[in-house]
N, C-alpha and C positions, 0 to 999 in steps of 0.2 A: 274165352270165356271164364269168367271169374267164379271159381268153385264156390266161394263163401256167398257170393251174391244169389245162388240158388236157395239160400235160406230165406224164406219168406215170414217177415213178423205179422203181417196182415193177410187175410186172404185177397185174392186179386181184385174180387168184385168189390171190396170195401176201399174206395179210395176217396179222400176228401178233395173237392176241387180247390185249387190254388188260390182262387181268388177270395176265398172265405178266410184264408189263413194268412197271418202276418209275414210279409215276404222276408223281413231280415230274420226272425227267430227261426222260421221253418227251416231257412237256407242254412243257418249257422249249425243247427242241430243235425242237419242232413250232412252237411260237409264234415262235422266232428266224428259222426257215426261211419262215414265212408272211410275217413282217414284211419280210424281204429281199426276197421276191417281190412284196410290194405296193409297196415302194420302186421296184422296176424297172419295174412296171407304171405308177406315177405318172410316173416319168421318161420313159417312152415316150409317155404321154398329153400331157405338157407338150411335148416334142419335136414331137408331131403337130399340136398346137395352134399352135405357133410357126411350124411350116412353112406351116399353112393360112393364118395371118395374113400370112405373107411373100407367099404366092401371091395372096391377096386384095387386097393392096396397101394393107393398113391400118396402115402405118407401121412395121412390123417389119424390123430390119435383118438382113442377111443374116449377120453374124457371130454374133449372139446365136441365131439359128435353127440355124447349124452347130455351135455348141458344145453346144446343147441335144441335138442328134442325135448328135454324137460321146458325151456323156455316157450317153445312152441306150444306145447301142452298146456302150460299154465296160461298163457295168453288166450288160448282157444277156449279154455274152461271159463275164464273171466268174460270173454266177449258172450258166452252162452248165459252166463248168469246175468249180465246186463239185458240180453235179450229178453229173458225170462222176466226181469223187472218191468221192461217196456210192455210186455204182454199182459202182465198182471195190472199195470196201470191202465191199459186200453179196456181190459175188462171190467175193472172197477168203474171206468168212466161210463162204460156202455150200460152198466147197471143202474146210474144215476136217473132219476126221474126229473125231467125239466117241466 
């Protein structure tokens, strides 16, 4: 189970049919977003393994563990800001009258 995939940008009941969206643009955006989420997950896993190695006493230095934790934290904060921008854009579009 992907822990990041549990974050929902849109409610489950609001899904646009794929037939009404351009296939190329939607797929590229989705692939880019998933790739970024995978990178964040990899950084978090790396940070967890470095902290575990530090706590086990297997030769990991504190500096590299802290750098890994900060990288994971910054990447997660960036991902959340991107998510917030996407939600704000969706809300703005939903307020438009056609």
